[in-house]
C-alpha positions as CSV (number, residue, x, y, z in Angstrom):
1,M,-3.1,43.8,-17.3
2,A,-6.2,45.6,-18.6
3,A,-7.1,42.6,-20.8
4,R,-6.8,40.3,-17.8
5,R,-9.0,42.5,-15.7
6,N,-11.6,42.7,-18.5
7,Q,-11.4,38.9,-18.8
8,R,-12.0,38.6,-15.0
9,S,-14.9,41.0,-15.1
10,H,-16.5,39.1,-18.0
11,L,-16.0,35.9,-16.1
12,T,-17.5,37.4,-12.9
13,L,-20.5,38.7,-14.7
14,R,-21.2,35.5,-16.5
15,K,-20.8,33.2,-13.5
16,V,-21.9,35.2,-10.6
17,T,-25.2,36.5,-11.8
18,D,-27.2,35.8,-8.6
19,V,-24.5,36.5,-6.0
20,T,-23.3,40.0,-5.2
21,T,-19.6,40.2,-5.0
22,K,-19.3,43.9,-4.3
23,Q,-19.2,43.3,-0.5
24,G,-18.2,39.6,-0.4
25,Q,-19.9,37.1,1.9
26,V,-18.8,35.4,5.1
27,V,-20.2,32.0,6.1
28,A,-20.1,30.5,9.6
29,N,-18.2,33.2,11.3
30,G,-15.5,33.4,8.6
31,A,-15.1,29.6,8.1
32,F,-15.6,30.4,4.4
33,Q,-15.3,33.8,2.7
34,L,-16.6,34.5,-0.8
35,F,-14.4,37.4,-2.0
36,S,-15.6,40.9,-3.0
37,D,-14.4,42.0,-6.4
38,R,-11.5,44.0,-4.9
39,R,-10.3,41.2,-2.6
40,G,-10.7,38.7,-5.4
41,A,-8.6,40.8,-7.7
42,E,-5.8,41.1,-5.1
43,V,-5.7,37.4,-4.4
44,A,-5.8,36.6,-8.1
45,D,-2.9,38.9,-8.8
46,L,-0.9,37.1,-6.2
47,L,-1.8,33.6,-7.4
48,D,-1.0,34.6,-11.0
49,D,2.5,35.4,-9.7
50,V,2.7,32.2,-7.7
51,F,1.6,30.0,-10.6
52,G,3.2,32.0,-13.4
53,R,-0.2,32.6,-15.0
54,T,-2.4,35.5,-16.1
55,D,-5.9,33.9,-15.9
56,V,-6.6,33.1,-12.2
57,V,-10.0,34.2,-10.9
58,A,-10.0,34.0,-7.1
59,L,-13.4,33.2,-5.7
60,G,-12.9,32.8,-2.0
61,S,-10.9,31.2,0.8
62,D,-11.5,29.3,4.0
63,W,-10.3,29.7,7.6
64,R,-7.3,27.4,7.0
65,G,-6.0,29.7,4.2
66,I,-7.0,27.5,1.3
67,V,-7.9,29.6,-1.7
68,Y,-10.6,28.6,-4.2
69,F,-10.2,29.8,-7.8
70,T,-11.0,29.1,-11.4
71,L,-8.9,29.5,-14.5
72,A,-10.3,31.8,-17.2
73,D,-8.1,30.7,-20.1
74,D,-7.0,27.0,-19.8
75,E,-8.0,24.6,-22.5
76,E,-7.3,21.6,-20.3
77,F,-10.0,22.4,-17.8
78,A,-13.6,23.7,-18.1
79,D,-13.9,27.3,-16.9
80,D,-16.3,26.3,-14.2
81,V,-13.8,24.0,-12.4
82,V,-12.9,25.3,-9.0
83,F,-9.4,24.6,-7.7
84,G,-8.0,24.8,-4.3
85,F,-4.5,26.0,-3.3
86,D,-3.1,25.4,0.1
87,A,0.0,27.7,0.7
88,S,0.9,25.7,3.8
89,S,1.5,22.4,2.0
90,G,2.0,23.8,-1.5
91,S,-0.7,21.5,-2.9
92,S,-3.4,22.4,-5.4
93,G,-6.0,20.5,-7.3
94,E,-9.6,20.3,-8.6
95,L,-12.3,20.5,-5.9
96,A,-15.8,21.1,-7.4
97,T,-17.6,23.2,-10.0
98,F,-18.5,26.8,-9.6
99,D,-22.2,26.1,-9.3
100,E,-21.5,23.5,-6.6
101,V,-19.6,26.0,-4.6
102,L,-22.3,28.7,-4.9
103,V,-25.0,26.2,-3.8
104,A,-22.9,25.2,-0.8
105,V,-22.4,28.9,0.1
106,R,-26.1,29.6,-0.2
107,N,-27.3,26.7,1.9
108,G,-24.4,26.8,4.3
109,T,-23.0,23.3,3.6
110,I,-19.7,24.9,2.6
111,A,-19.0,25.2,6.3
112,E,-18.9,21.4,6.6
113,A,-16.7,21.1,3.5
114,V,-14.1,23.4,5.2
115,D,-14.1,21.6,8.6
116,V,-16.2,24.0,10.6
117,E,-16.0,21.7,13.6
118,S,-12.2,22.3,13.9
119,F,-12.8,26.0,13.2
120,D,-15.4,26.2,16.0
121,A,-13.0,24.4,18.4
122,W,-10.2,26.9,17.5
123,R,-12.6,29.8,18.1
124,E,-13.6,28.4,21.4
125,A,-10.0,27.7,22.5
126,T,-8.9,31.2,21.5
127,G,-12.0,33.1,22.5
128,T,-12.4,34.4,18.9
129,R,-15.9,35.2,17.9
130,A,-15.3,35.4,14.1
131,I,-12.5,36.0,11.7
132,D,-12.5,38.9,9.2
133,M,-12.7,38.8,5.5
134,G,-9.2,38.3,4.2
135,S,-7.9,36.6,7.3
136,C,-7.0,33.0,7.9
137,V,-5.7,30.7,10.7
138,P,-2.6,29.1,9.3
139,P,-0.8,26.2,10.8
140,A,1.8,27.3,13.4
141,T,4.5,26.2,11.0
142,Y,4.0,25.8,7.2
143,E,3.5,22.1,6.4
144,F,6.2,22.1,3.8
145,L,8.6,23.1,6.6
146,G,7.5,20.2,8.7
147,G,4.5,21.7,10.4
148,D,1.3,19.8,11.2
149,A,-2.0,21.1,9.8
150,A,-3.8,20.2,13.1
151,E,-1.5,22.6,15.0
152,R,-3.0,26.0,14.2
153,S,-1.7,29.5,15.1
154,V,-3.5,31.1,18.0
155,Q,-3.8,34.3,16.0
156,T,-5.3,35.1,12.6
157,Q,-3.1,36.2,9.7
158,D,-3.7,38.2,6.6
159,L,-4.4,35.8,3.8
160,L,-2.2,37.6,1.2
161,T,0.7,37.7,3.6
162,F,0.3,34.0,4.4
163,I,0.4,33.1,0.7
164,A,3.2,35.4,-0.2
165,V,5.5,34.3,2.6
166,G,4.8,30.6,1.8
167,A,5.5,31.2,-1.9
168,A,8.7,33.0,-1.1
169,L,10.0,30.3,1.2
170,M,9.1,27.6,-1.4
171,G,10.9,29.5,-4.1
172,R,14.0,29.8,-1.9
173,M,13.9,26.0,-1.2
174,A,13.6,25.3,-4.9
175,E,16.5,27.6,-5.7
176,L,18.7,25.8,-3.0
177,G,17.7,22.4,-4.5
178,V,15.9,21.3,-1.3
179,Q,13.9,18.1,-2.1
180,P,10.9,16.8,-0.2
181,G,12.1,15.1,3.0
182,D,15.4,17.0,3.1
183,A,16.2,19.0,6.2
184,V,15.4,22.7,5.7
185,P,18.7,24.6,5.6
186,D,19.2,27.8,7.6
187,E,19.9,29.7,4.3
188,V,16.1,29.6,3.6
189,F,15.6,32.0,6.4
190,D,18.7,34.2,5.9
191,E,17.1,37.4,4.7
192,S,20.5,38.9,3.8
193,R,21.1,36.1,1.3
194,W,17.8,36.9,-0.4
195,G,18.2,40.7,-0.5
196,T,15.1,41.4,1.5
197,T,16.6,43.1,4.5
């Protein structure tokens, strides 16, 4: 654990030389959030568990709950490749380079990349001025459970909770052998079956 934290610190110092990450940074009323060191470490620890890794460096997230991260120790990818992970759909993939993300944060174009128009429409519809660091507006139902990404919750949710619940439900479905397109069995939601009551 200490080695991983040192690795993360080294990566942060090397890559984020001109952006302070002590406080974090919010763009466009929370449409995009560049994590503080503490929040980044919390999200990275969770993503390490989700992906079974030890080298995730969480950079930020957007209002939809998509998390942006790099991998500090993966020979397949350059260490400046930024990936996105959407806990609602379970999808992840390469998005940009670290420098491209920082430039987009600095000049505000990151807002366009994260669909700020839909975010502004949601804010207007719900009377929400802004969302806090570490919050997101997830779909009303996870996409992997049949939800629609366009149908958003009317309340914000803690990002860590959103990711953790999604990962737990995906894990349960995998354990039950549920395949894409299958009906979701009630057992997925039976807390007594999973020992979490």
